[in-house]
PDB file of N, CA, C and O in Angstrom:
ATOM      1  N   MET A   1    -122.456 -37.412   9.600  1.00  0.00           N
ATOM      2  CA  MET A   1    -123.463 -36.550  10.163  1.00  0.00           C
ATOM      3  C   MET A   1    -123.383 -35.178   9.531  1.00  0.00           C
ATOM      4  O   MET A   1    -122.319 -34.724   9.109  1.00  0.00           O
ATOM      5  N   VAL A   2    -124.501 -34.548   9.477  1.00  0.00           N
ATOM      6  CA  VAL A   2    -124.581 -33.210   8.915  1.00  0.00           C
ATOM      7  C   VAL A   2    -125.022 -32.255  10.017  1.00  0.00           C
ATOM      8  O   VAL A   2    -125.951 -32.544  10.772  1.00  0.00           O
ATOM      9  N   ALA A   3    -124.347 -31.123  10.098  1.00  0.00           N
ATOM     10  CA  ALA A   3    -124.692 -30.142  11.124  1.00  0.00           C
ATOM     11  C   ALA A   3    -126.087 -29.596  10.877  1.00  0.00           C
ATOM     12  O   ALA A   3    -126.536 -29.481   9.737  1.00  0.00           O
ATOM     13  N   LYS A   4    -126.754 -29.265  11.952  1.00  0.00           N
ATOM     14  CA  LYS A   4    -128.089 -28.692  11.862  1.00  0.00           C
ATOM     15  C   LYS A   4    -128.060 -27.436  10.980  1.00  0.00           C
ATOM     16  O   LYS A   4    -127.144 -26.619  11.081  1.00  0.00           O
ATOM     17  N   ASP A   5    -129.053 -27.294  10.129  1.00  0.00           N
ATOM     18  CA  ASP A   5    -129.193 -26.161   9.226  1.00  0.00           C
ATOM     19  C   ASP A   5    -128.153 -26.125   8.104  1.00  0.00           C
ATOM     20  O   ASP A   5    -128.040 -25.110   7.417  1.00  0.00           O
ATOM     21  N   SER A   6    -127.388 -27.206   7.900  1.00  0.00           N
ATOM     22  CA  SER A   6    -126.442 -27.213   6.795  1.00  0.00           C
ATOM     23  C   SER A   6    -127.060 -27.938   5.601  1.00  0.00           C
ATOM     24  O   SER A   6    -127.992 -28.726   5.759  1.00  0.00           O
ATOM     25  N   ASP A   7    -126.545 -27.670   4.430  1.00  0.00           N
ATOM     26  CA  ASP A   7    -127.026 -28.263   3.192  1.00  0.00           C
ATOM     27  C   ASP A   7    -126.273 -29.573   2.954  1.00  0.00           C
ATOM     28  O   ASP A   7    -125.072 -29.538   2.689  1.00  0.00           O
ATOM     29  N   PRO A   8    -126.943 -30.734   3.041  1.00  0.00           N
ATOM     30  CA  PRO A   8    -126.236 -32.013   2.891  1.00  0.00           C
ATOM     31  C   PRO A   8    -125.619 -32.198   1.510  1.00  0.00           C
ATOM     32  O   PRO A   8    -124.692 -32.995   1.367  1.00  0.00           O
ATOM     33  N   THR A   9    -126.095 -31.497   0.497  1.00  0.00           N
ATOM     34  CA  THR A   9    -125.513 -31.632  -0.834  1.00  0.00           C
ATOM     35  C   THR A   9    -124.152 -30.954  -0.932  1.00  0.00           C
ATOM     36  O   THR A   9    -123.418 -31.181  -1.894  1.00  0.00           O
ATOM     37  N   ARG A  10    -123.808 -30.130   0.044  1.00  0.00           N
ATOM     38  CA  ARG A  10    -122.523 -29.434   0.032  1.00  0.00           C
ATOM     39  C   ARG A  10    -121.473 -30.115   0.900  1.00  0.00           C
ATOM     40  O   ARG A  10    -120.349 -29.623   0.999  1.00  0.00           O
ATOM     41  N   THR A  11    -121.815 -31.243   1.534  1.00  0.00           N
ATOM     42  CA  THR A  11    -120.849 -31.927   2.394  1.00  0.00           C
ATOM     43  C   THR A  11    -119.786 -32.615   1.556  1.00  0.00           C
ATOM     44  O   THR A  11    -120.025 -32.981   0.405  1.00  0.00           O
ATOM     45  N   VAL A  12    -118.623 -32.786   2.139  1.00  0.00           N
ATOM     46  CA  VAL A  12    -117.473 -33.325   1.412  1.00  0.00           C
ATOM     47  C   VAL A  12    -117.731 -34.744   0.900  1.00  0.00           C
ATOM     48  O   VAL A  12    -117.139 -35.130  -0.108  1.00  0.00           O
ATOM     49  N   ASP A  13    -118.580 -35.530   1.543  1.00  0.00           N
ATOM     50  CA  ASP A  13    -118.811 -36.885   1.052  1.00  0.00           C
ATOM     51  C   ASP A  13    -119.633 -36.911  -0.237  1.00  0.00           C
ATOM     52  O   ASP A  13    -119.793 -37.977  -0.831  1.00  0.00           O
ATOM     53  N   ASN A  14    -120.155 -35.775  -0.682  1.00  0.00           N
ATOM     54  CA  ASN A  14    -120.833 -35.673  -1.969  1.00  0.00           C
ATOM     55  C   ASN A  14    -119.941 -35.054  -3.040  1.00  0.00           C
ATOM     56  O   ASN A  14    -120.380 -34.871  -4.176  1.00  0.00           O
ATOM     57  N   ALA A  15    -118.709 -34.734  -2.698  1.00  0.00           N
ATOM     58  CA  ALA A  15    -117.792 -34.077  -3.624  1.00  0.00           C
ATOM     59  C   ALA A  15    -117.265 -35.048  -4.671  1.00  0.00           C
ATOM     60  O   ALA A  15    -117.058 -36.232  -4.405  1.00  0.00           O
ATOM     61  N   LYS A  16    -117.052 -34.506  -5.883  1.00  0.00           N
ATOM     62  CA  LYS A  16    -116.517 -35.274  -6.998  1.00  0.00           C
ATOM     63  C   LYS A  16    -115.284 -34.561  -7.554  1.00  0.00           C
ATOM     64  O   LYS A  16    -115.072 -33.376  -7.299  1.00  0.00           O
ATOM     65  N   VAL A  17    -114.485 -35.291  -8.307  1.00  0.00           N
ATOM     66  CA  VAL A  17    -113.340 -34.698  -8.982  1.00  0.00           C
ATOM     67  C   VAL A  17    -113.852 -33.550  -9.854  1.00  0.00           C
ATOM     68  O   VAL A  17    -114.815 -33.712 -10.603  1.00  0.00           O
ATOM     69  N   GLY A  18    -113.206 -32.402  -9.751  1.00  0.00           N
ATOM     70  CA  GLY A  18    -113.604 -31.205 -10.488  1.00  0.00           C
ATOM     71  C   GLY A  18    -114.384 -30.216  -9.639  1.00  0.00           C
ATOM     72  O   GLY A  18    -114.454 -29.033  -9.972  1.00  0.00           O
ATOM     73  N   ASP A  19    -114.973 -30.688  -8.540  1.00  0.00           N
ATOM     74  CA  ASP A  19    -115.684 -29.792  -7.626  1.00  0.00           C
ATOM     75  C   ASP A  19    -114.672 -28.924  -6.880  1.00  0.00           C
ATOM     76  O   ASP A  19    -113.488 -29.252  -6.798  1.00  0.00           O
ATOM     77  N   CYS A  20    -115.163 -27.819  -6.343  1.00  0.00           N
ATOM     78  CA  CYS A  20    -114.322 -26.940  -5.536  1.00  0.00           C
ATOM     79  C   CYS A  20    -114.799 -26.960  -4.092  1.00  0.00           C
ATOM     80  O   CYS A  20    -115.971 -27.198  -3.802  1.00  0.00           O
ATOM     81  N   LEU A  21    -113.856 -26.704  -3.201  1.00  0.00           N
ATOM     82  CA  LEU A  21    -114.126 -26.724  -1.769  1.00  0.00           C
ATOM     83  C   LEU A  21    -113.687 -25.416  -1.138  1.00  0.00           C
ATOM     84  O   LEU A  21    -112.769 -24.749  -1.616  1.00  0.00           O
ATOM     85  N   LYS A  22    -114.362 -25.065  -0.055  1.00  0.00           N
ATOM     86  CA  LYS A  22    -113.916 -23.940   0.758  1.00  0.00           C
ATOM     87  C   LYS A  22    -113.776 -24.428   2.190  1.00  0.00           C
ATOM     88  O   LYS A  22    -114.472 -25.347   2.622  1.00  0.00           O
ATOM     89  N   LYS A  23    -112.868 -23.800   2.912  1.00  0.00           N
ATOM     90  CA  LYS A  23    -112.682 -24.123   4.321  1.00  0.00           C
ATOM     91  C   LYS A  23    -113.899 -23.631   5.085  1.00  0.00           C
ATOM     92  O   LYS A  23    -114.352 -22.502   4.898  1.00  0.00           O
ATOM     93  N   SER A  24    -114.425 -24.499   5.953  1.00  0.00           N
ATOM     94  CA  SER A  24    -115.588 -24.098   6.745  1.00  0.00           C
ATOM     95  C   SER A  24    -115.339 -24.254   8.232  1.00  0.00           C
ATOM     96  O   SER A  24    -116.253 -24.093   9.041  1.00  0.00           O
ATOM     97  N   GLY A  25    -114.140 -24.558   8.582  1.00  0.00           N
ATOM     98  CA  GLY A  25    -113.749 -24.743   9.968  1.00  0.00           C
ATOM     99  C   GLY A  25    -112.287 -25.136   9.996  1.00  0.00           C
ATOM    100  O   GLY A  25    -111.623 -25.173   8.960  1.00  0.00           O
ATOM    101  N   ARG A  26    -111.806 -25.420  11.146  1.00  0.00           N
ATOM    102  CA  ARG A  26    -110.377 -25.748  11.271  1.00  0.00           C
ATOM    103  C   ARG A  26    -109.983 -26.935  10.410  1.00  0.00           C
ATOM    104  O   ARG A  26    -108.971 -26.876   9.711  1.00  0.00           O
ATOM    105  N   ASN A  27    -110.754 -28.005  10.442  1.00  0.00           N
ATOM    106  CA  ASN A  27    -110.449 -29.196   9.655  1.00  0.00           C
ATOM    107  C   ASN A  27    -111.647 -29.629   8.825  1.00  0.00           C
ATOM    108  O   ASN A  27    -111.844 -30.821   8.591  1.00  0.00           O
ATOM    109  N   GLU A  28    -112.433 -28.684   8.387  1.00  0.00           N
ATOM    110  CA  GLU A  28    -113.635 -29.023   7.629  1.00  0.00           C
ATOM    111  C   GLU A  28    -113.684 -28.214   6.338  1.00  0.00           C
ATOM    112  O   GLU A  28    -113.193 -27.088   6.265  1.00  0.00           O
ATOM    113  N   VAL A  29    -114.293 -28.824   5.325  1.00  0.00           N
ATOM    114  CA  VAL A  29    -114.508 -28.162   4.042  1.00  0.00           C
ATOM    115  C   VAL A  29    -115.922 -28.471   3.565  1.00  0.00           C
ATOM    116  O   VAL A  29    -116.528 -29.458   3.983  1.00  0.00           O
ATOM    117  N   VAL A  30    -116.437 -27.621   2.691  1.00  0.00           N
ATOM    118  CA  VAL A  30    -117.734 -27.845   2.054  1.00  0.00           C
ATOM    119  C   VAL A  30    -117.596 -27.525   0.571  1.00  0.00           C
ATOM    120  O   VAL A  30    -116.720 -26.759   0.171  1.00  0.00           O
ATOM    121  N   ILE A  31    -118.467 -28.116  -0.239  1.00  0.00           N
ATOM    122  CA  ILE A  31    -118.488 -27.849  -1.669  1.00  0.00           C
ATOM    123  C   ILE A  31    -118.973 -26.419  -1.894  1.00  0.00           C
ATOM    124  O   ILE A  31    -119.905 -25.953  -1.239  1.00  0.00           O
ATOM    125  N   THR A  32    -118.330 -25.744  -2.823  1.00  0.00           N
ATOM    126  CA  THR A  32    -118.705 -24.377  -3.185  1.00  0.00           C
ATOM    127  C   THR A  32    -118.507 -24.199  -4.686  1.00  0.00           C
ATOM    128  O   THR A  32    -117.708 -24.924  -5.280  1.00  0.00           O
ATOM    129  N   PRO A  33    -119.200 -23.271  -5.311  1.00  0.00           N
ATOM    130  CA  PRO A  33    -118.990 -23.043  -6.744  1.00  0.00           C
ATOM    131  C   PRO A  33    -117.548 -22.627  -7.035  1.00  0.00           C
ATOM    132  O   PRO A  33    -116.974 -21.814  -6.311  1.00  0.00           O
ATOM    133  N   CYS A  34    -116.973 -23.184  -8.085  1.00  0.00           N
ATOM    134  CA  CYS A  34    -115.590 -22.857  -8.448  1.00  0.00           C
ATOM    135  C   CYS A  34    -115.437 -21.410  -8.894  1.00  0.00           C
ATOM    136  O   CYS A  34    -114.336 -20.861  -8.854  1.00  0.00           O
ATOM    137  N   THR A  35    -116.520 -20.796  -9.313  1.00  0.00           N
ATOM    138  CA  THR A  35    -116.471 -19.405  -9.756  1.00  0.00           C
ATOM    139  C   THR A  35    -116.600 -18.414  -8.607  1.00  0.00           C
ATOM    140  O   THR A  35    -116.437 -17.208  -8.798  1.00  0.00           O
ATOM    141  N   GLY A  36    -116.889 -18.917  -7.428  1.00  0.00           N
ATOM    142  CA  GLY A  36    -117.075 -18.048  -6.272  1.00  0.00           C
ATOM    143  C   GLY A  36    -115.764 -17.583  -5.679  1.00  0.00           C
ATOM    144  O   GLY A  36    -114.745 -18.260  -5.818  1.00  0.00           O
ATOM    145  N   PRO A  37    -115.774 -16.429  -5.014  1.00  0.00           N
ATOM    146  CA  PRO A  37    -114.551 -15.897  -4.415  1.00  0.00           C
ATOM    147  C   PRO A  37    -114.083 -16.681  -3.197  1.00  0.00           C
ATOM    148  O   PRO A  37    -112.940 -16.520  -2.767  1.00  0.00           O
ATOM    149  N   ASP A  38    -114.946 -17.530  -2.630  1.00  0.00           N
ATOM    150  CA  ASP A  38    -114.557 -18.264  -1.422  1.00  0.00           C
ATOM    151  C   ASP A  38    -114.020 -19.664  -1.718  1.00  0.00           C
ATOM    152  O   ASP A  38    -113.723 -20.408  -0.783  1.00  0.00           O
ATOM    153  N   ALA A  39    -113.886 -20.043  -2.989  1.00  0.00           N
ATOM    154  CA  ALA A  39    -113.344 -21.358  -3.342  1.00  0.00           C
ATOM    155  C   ALA A  39    -111.852 -21.390  -3.024  1.00  0.00           C
ATOM    156  O   ALA A  39    -111.085 -20.560  -3.512  1.00  0.00           O
ATOM    157  N   ASP A  40    -111.451 -22.354  -2.201  1.00  0.00           N
ATOM    158  CA  ASP A  40    -110.046 -22.474  -1.805  1.00  0.00           C
ATOM    159  C   ASP A  40    -109.289 -23.537  -2.587  1.00  0.00           C
ATOM    160  O   ASP A  40    -108.095 -23.383  -2.842  1.00  0.00           O
ATOM    161  N   TYR A  41    -109.978 -24.627  -2.976  1.00  0.00           N
ATOM    162  CA  TYR A  41    -109.324 -25.754  -3.636  1.00  0.00           C
ATOM    163  C   TYR A  41    -110.226 -26.353  -4.705  1.00  0.00           C
ATOM    164  O   TYR A  41    -111.449 -26.233  -4.639  1.00  0.00           O
ATOM    165  N   ARG A  42    -109.605 -27.003  -5.698  1.00  0.00           N
ATOM    166  CA  ARG A  42    -110.320 -27.819  -6.678  1.00  0.00           C
ATOM    167  C   ARG A  42    -109.877 -29.267  -6.441  1.00  0.00           C
ATOM    168  O   ARG A  42    -108.694 -29.529  -6.225  1.00  0.00           O
ATOM    169  N   ILE A  43    -110.826 -30.200  -6.484  1.00  0.00           N
ATOM    170  CA  ILE A  43    -110.504 -31.614  -6.292  1.00  0.00           C
ATOM    171  C   ILE A  43    -109.912 -32.164  -7.582  1.00  0.00           C
ATOM    172  O   ILE A  43    -110.555 -32.139  -8.631  1.00  0.00           O
ATOM    173  N   LEU A  44    -108.682 -32.661  -7.497  1.00  0.00           N
ATOM    174  CA  LEU A  44    -107.984 -33.205  -8.655  1.00  0.00           C
ATOM    175  C   LEU A  44    -108.055 -34.726  -8.710  1.00  0.00           C
ATOM    176  O   LEU A  44    -107.975 -35.315  -9.787  1.00  0.00           O
ATOM    177  N   SER A  45    -108.203 -35.360  -7.550  1.00  0.00           N
ATOM    178  CA  SER A  45    -108.214 -36.815  -7.484  1.00  0.00           C
ATOM    179  C   SER A  45    -108.922 -37.255  -6.209  1.00  0.00           C
ATOM    180  O   SER A  45    -108.852 -36.582  -5.180  1.00  0.00           O
ATOM    181  N   SER A  46    -109.596 -38.379  -6.291  1.00  0.00           N
ATOM    182  CA  SER A  46    -110.267 -38.968  -5.127  1.00  0.00           C
ATOM    183  C   SER A  46    -109.811 -40.420  -5.031  1.00  0.00           C
ATOM    184  O   SER A  46    -110.025 -41.205  -5.955  1.00  0.00           O
ATOM    185  N   GLN A  47    -109.185 -40.772  -3.915  1.00  0.00           N
ATOM    186  CA  GLN A  47    -108.605 -42.108  -3.736  1.00  0.00           C
ATOM    187  C   GLN A  47    -109.000 -42.688  -2.387  1.00  0.00           C
ATOM    188  O   GLN A  47    -109.478 -41.968  -1.509  1.00  0.00           O
ATOM    189  N   ILE A  48    -108.800 -43.991  -2.225  1.00  0.00           N
ATOM    190  CA  ILE A  48    -109.089 -44.625  -0.945  1.00  0.00           C
ATOM    191  C   ILE A  48    -107.894 -44.578   0.001  1.00  0.00           C
ATOM    192  O   ILE A  48    -108.007 -44.950   1.169  1.00  0.00           O
ATOM    193  N   ASN A  49    -106.757 -44.123  -0.500  1.00  0.00           N
ATOM    194  CA  ASN A  49    -105.562 -44.072   0.324  1.00  0.00           C
ATOM    195  C   ASN A  49    -104.735 -42.854  -0.080  1.00  0.00           C
ATOM    196  O   ASN A  49    -104.561 -42.584  -1.268  1.00  0.00           O
ATOM    197  N   GLU A  50    -104.239 -42.137   0.888  1.00  0.00           N
ATOM    198  CA  GLU A  50    -103.462 -40.922   0.620  1.00  0.00           C
ATOM    199  C   GLU A  50    -102.219 -41.207  -0.221  1.00  0.00           C
ATOM    200  O   GLU A  50    -101.788 -40.344  -0.985  1.00  0.00           O
ATOM    201  N   SER A  51    -101.634 -42.400  -0.095  1.00  0.00           N
ATOM    202  CA  SER A  51    -100.422 -42.712  -0.861  1.00  0.00           C
ATOM    203  C   SER A  51    -100.684 -42.750  -2.365  1.00  0.00           C
ATOM    204  O   SER A  51     -99.753 -42.554  -3.148  1.00  0.00           O
ATOM    205  N   PHE A  52    -101.925 -42.996  -2.791  1.00  0.00           N
ATOM    206  CA  PHE A  52    -102.259 -42.988  -4.214  1.00  0.00           C
ATOM    207  C   PHE A  52    -102.324 -41.571  -4.773  1.00  0.00           C
ATOM    208  O   PHE A  52    -102.390 -41.393  -5.989  1.00  0.00           O
ATOM    209  N   CYS A  53    -102.306 -40.573  -3.916  1.00  0.00           N
ATOM    210  CA  CYS A  53    -102.440 -39.173  -4.328  1.00  0.00           C
ATOM    211  C   CYS A  53    -101.102 -38.484  -4.556  1.00  0.00           C
ATOM    212  O   CYS A  53    -101.070 -37.333  -4.992  1.00  0.00           O
ATOM    213  N   GLU A  54    -100.018 -39.155  -4.273  1.00  0.00           N
ATOM    214  CA  GLU A  54     -98.711 -38.498  -4.248  1.00  0.00           C
ATOM    215  C   GLU A  54     -98.280 -37.888  -5.579  1.00  0.00           C
ATOM    216  O   GLU A  54     -97.634 -36.841  -5.585  1.00  0.00           O
ATOM    217  N   ASN A  55     -98.617 -38.509  -6.698  1.00  0.00           N
ATOM    218  CA  ASN A  55     -98.111 -38.050  -7.986  1.00  0.00           C
ATOM    219  C   ASN A  55     -99.155 -37.344  -8.829  1.00  0.00           C
ATOM    220  O   ASN A  55     -99.081 -37.386 -10.057  1.00  0.00           O
ATOM    221  N   VAL A  56    -100.112 -36.706  -8.213  1.00  0.00           N
ATOM    222  CA  VAL A  56    -101.142 -35.978  -8.948  1.00  0.00           C
ATOM    223  C   VAL A  56    -100.578 -34.613  -9.340  1.00  0.00           C
ATOM    224  O   VAL A  56    -100.242 -33.798  -8.481  1.00  0.00           O
ATOM    225  N   ARG A  57    -100.482 -34.380 -10.624  1.00  0.00           N
ATOM    226  CA  ARG A  57     -99.899 -33.136 -11.135  1.00  0.00           C
ATOM    227  C   ARG A  57    -100.757 -31.924 -10.756  1.00  0.00           C
ATOM    228  O   ARG A  57    -101.980 -31.946 -10.895  1.00  0.00           O
ATOM    229  N   GLY A  58    -100.097 -30.872 -10.278  1.00  0.00           N
ATOM    230  CA  GLY A  58    -100.779 -29.638  -9.913  1.00  0.00           C
ATOM    231  C   GLY A  58    -101.354 -29.633  -8.508  1.00  0.00           C
ATOM    232  O   GLY A  58    -101.981 -28.654  -8.103  1.00  0.00           O
ATOM    233  N   SER A  59    -101.154 -30.702  -7.763  1.00  0.00           N
ATOM    234  CA  SER A  59    -101.733 -30.767  -6.419  1.00  0.00           C
ATOM    235  C   SER A  59    -100.844 -30.060  -5.403  1.00  0.00           C
ATOM    236  O   SER A  59     -99.624 -29.992  -5.551  1.00  0.00           O
ATOM    237  N   ASN A  60    -101.499 -29.535  -4.363  1.00  0.00           N
ATOM    238  CA  ASN A  60    -100.741 -28.856  -3.315  1.00  0.00           C
ATOM    239  C   ASN A  60    -101.257 -29.160  -1.912  1.00  0.00           C
ATOM    240  O   ASN A  60    -100.743 -28.618  -0.934  1.00  0.00           O
ATOM    241  N   ALA A  61    -102.270 -30.024  -1.805  1.00  0.00           N
ATOM    242  CA  ALA A  61    -102.810 -30.377  -0.489  1.00  0.00           C
ATOM    243  C   ALA A  61    -103.608 -31.680  -0.608  1.00  0.00           C
ATOM    244  O   ALA A  61    -104.039 -32.064  -1.695  1.00  0.00           O
ATOM    245  N   THR A  62    -103.792 -32.336   0.515  1.00  0.00           N
ATOM    246  CA  THR A  62    -104.630 -33.528   0.585  1.00  0.00           C
ATOM    247  C   THR A  62    -105.598 -33.361   1.743  1.00  0.00           C
ATOM    248  O   THR A  62    -105.217 -32.917   2.826  1.00  0.00           O
ATOM    249  N   TYR A  63    -106.841 -33.717   1.507  1.00  0.00           N
ATOM    250  CA  TYR A  63    -107.861 -33.694   2.566  1.00  0.00           C
ATOM    251  C   TYR A  63    -108.361 -35.122   2.726  1.00  0.00           C
ATOM    252  O   TYR A  63    -108.864 -35.714   1.771  1.00  0.00           O
ATOM    253  N   THR A  64    -108.228 -35.675   3.920  1.00  0.00           N
ATOM    254  CA  THR A  64    -108.704 -37.036   4.177  1.00  0.00           C
ATOM    255  C   THR A  64    -109.848 -36.995   5.174  1.00  0.00           C
ATOM    256  O   THR A  64    -109.892 -36.155   6.073  1.00  0.00           O
ATOM    257  N   TYR A  65    -110.774 -37.928   4.989  1.00  0.00           N
ATOM    258  CA  TYR A  65    -111.905 -38.019   5.896  1.00  0.00           C
ATOM    259  C   TYR A  65    -112.466 -39.433   5.819  1.00  0.00           C
ATOM    260  O   TYR A  65    -112.160 -40.186   4.894  1.00  0.00           O
ATOM    261  N   SER A  66    -113.279 -39.778   6.788  1.00  0.00           N
ATOM    262  CA  SER A  66    -113.984 -41.064   6.748  1.00  0.00           C
ATOM    263  C   SER A  66    -115.319 -40.915   7.462  1.00  0.00           C
ATOM    264  O   SER A  66    -115.461 -40.166   8.428  1.00  0.00           O
ATOM    265  N   ARG A  67    -116.274 -41.647   6.952  1.00  0.00           N
ATOM    266  CA  ARG A  67    -117.581 -41.717   7.592  1.00  0.00           C
ATOM    267  C   ARG A  67    -117.624 -43.006   8.387  1.00  0.00           C
ATOM    268  O   ARG A  67    -116.965 -43.976   8.013  1.00  0.00           O
ATOM    269  N   PRO A  68    -118.375 -43.042   9.466  1.00  0.00           N
ATOM    270  CA  PRO A  68    -118.461 -44.270  10.261  1.00  0.00           C
ATOM    271  C   PRO A  68    -118.873 -45.457   9.381  1.00  0.00           C
ATOM    272  O   PRO A  68    -119.860 -45.385   8.649  1.00  0.00           O
ATOM    273  N   GLY A  69    -118.111 -46.534   9.463  1.00  0.00           N
ATOM    274  CA  GLY A  69    -118.414 -47.743   8.712  1.00  0.00           C
ATOM    275  C   GLY A  69    -117.858 -47.787   7.306  1.00  0.00           C
ATOM    276  O   GLY A  69    -117.981 -48.810   6.634  1.00  0.00           O
ATOM    277  N   ASP A  70    -117.237 -46.685   6.829  1.00  0.00           N
ATOM    278  CA  ASP A  70    -116.662 -46.630   5.487  1.00  0.00           C
ATOM    279  C   ASP A  70    -115.143 -46.574   5.558  1.00  0.00           C
ATOM    280  O   ASP A  70    -114.565 -46.257   6.598  1.00  0.00           O
ATOM    281  N   LEU A  71    -114.511 -46.886   4.442  1.00  0.00           N
ATOM    282  CA  LEU A  71    -113.072 -46.730   4.333  1.00  0.00           C
ATOM    283  C   LEU A  71    -112.739 -45.246   4.250  1.00  0.00           C
ATOM    284  O   LEU A  71    -113.555 -44.461   3.768  1.00  0.00           O
ATOM    285  N   PRO A  72    -111.561 -44.851   4.709  1.00  0.00           N
ATOM    286  CA  PRO A  72    -111.155 -43.447   4.579  1.00  0.00           C
ATOM    287  C   PRO A  72    -111.065 -43.061   3.103  1.00  0.00           C
ATOM    288  O   PRO A  72    -110.870 -43.916   2.238  1.00  0.00           O
ATOM    289  N   LYS A  73    -111.205 -41.793   2.833  1.00  0.00           N
ATOM    290  CA  LYS A  73    -111.096 -41.268   1.478  1.00  0.00           C
ATOM    291  C   LYS A  73    -110.111 -40.118   1.490  1.00  0.00           C
ATOM    292  O   LYS A  73    -110.098 -39.309   2.418  1.00  0.00           O
ATOM    293  N   ALA A  74    -109.286 -40.046   0.460  1.00  0.00           N
ATOM    294  CA  ALA A  74    -108.290 -38.976   0.338  1.00  0.00           C
ATOM    295  C   ALA A  74    -108.597 -38.172  -0.918  1.00  0.00           C
ATOM    296  O   ALA A  74    -108.679 -38.731  -2.012  1.00  0.00           O
ATOM    297  N   LEU A  75    -108.764 -36.879  -0.765  1.00  0.00           N
ATOM    298  CA  LEU A  75    -108.970 -35.972  -1.884  1.00  0.00           C
ATOM    299  C   LEU A  75    -107.694 -35.189  -2.109  1.00  0.00           C
ATOM    300  O   LEU A  75    -107.207 -34.516  -1.200  1.00  0.00           O
ATOM    301  N   ARG A  76    -107.151 -35.270  -3.308  1.00  0.00           N
ATOM    302  CA  ARG A  76    -105.957 -34.493  -3.639  1.00  0.00           C
ATOM    303  C   ARG A  76    -106.428 -33.184  -4.245  1.00  0.00           C
ATOM    304  O   ARG A  76    -107.213 -33.177  -5.193  1.00  0.00           O
ATOM    305  N   LEU A  77    -105.949 -32.081  -3.700  1.00  0.00           N
ATOM    306  CA  LEU A  77    -106.463 -30.756  -4.010  1.00  0.00           C
ATOM    307  C   LEU A  77    -105.425 -29.901  -4.712  1.00  0.00           C
ATOM    308  O   LEU A  77    -104.222 -30.054  -4.501  1.00  0.00           O
ATOM    309  N   GLY A  78    -105.911 -28.998  -5.551  1.00  0.00           N
ATOM    310  CA  GLY A  78    -105.051 -28.060  -6.249  1.00  0.00           C
ATOM    311  C   GLY A  78    -105.685 -26.689  -6.280  1.00  0.00           C
ATOM    312  O   GLY A  78    -106.725 -26.449  -5.668  1.00  0.00           O
ATOM    313  N   SER A  79    -105.049 -25.809  -6.993  1.00  0.00           N
ATOM    314  CA  SER A  79    -105.509 -24.437  -7.115  1.00  0.00           C
ATOM    315  C   SER A  79    -106.821 -24.375  -7.887  1.00  0.00           C
ATOM    316  O   SER A  79    -107.044 -25.155  -8.813  1.00  0.00           O
ATOM    317  N   VAL A  80    -107.677 -23.454  -7.504  1.00  0.00           N
ATOM    318  CA  VAL A  80    -108.966 -23.264  -8.169  1.00  0.00           C
ATOM    319  C   VAL A  80    -108.757 -22.675  -9.556  1.00  0.00           C
ATOM    320  O   VAL A  80    -109.446 -23.058 -10.501  1.00  0.00           O
ATOM    321  N   ARG A  81    -107.832 -21.766  -9.686  1.00  0.00           N
ATOM    322  CA  ARG A  81    -107.616 -21.084 -10.962  1.00  0.00           C
ATOM    323  C   ARG A  81    -106.420 -21.578 -11.697  1.00  0.00           C
ATOM    324  O   ARG A  81    -106.121 -21.091 -12.787  1.00  0.00           O
TER     325      ARG A  81
END
C-alpha cells in the first residue's frame, strides 16, 4: 500500500541496486536521489533472504520488507558516499 499523497515511484518496492534511500519514519524508507543531502543509504544488494546479505562488502545495515502475497525481500545497505 502507498500512503495518500505519496509518490509510488519512490516506495521501497521499486528500489534497485544502486538506488539510495532515506529514512521516512521509524521503520520506513523511500527512494531519494543519491546526490541529495537526505540520502542515508545506498542499496548494495537485493536478496530474498537476509542470510544471503551477510558477506556484501561495504555494507552496514539491512532493510527487510514484504508485500502481502510476496516473499520477503532483504536490501543490504551501505554508505552513500
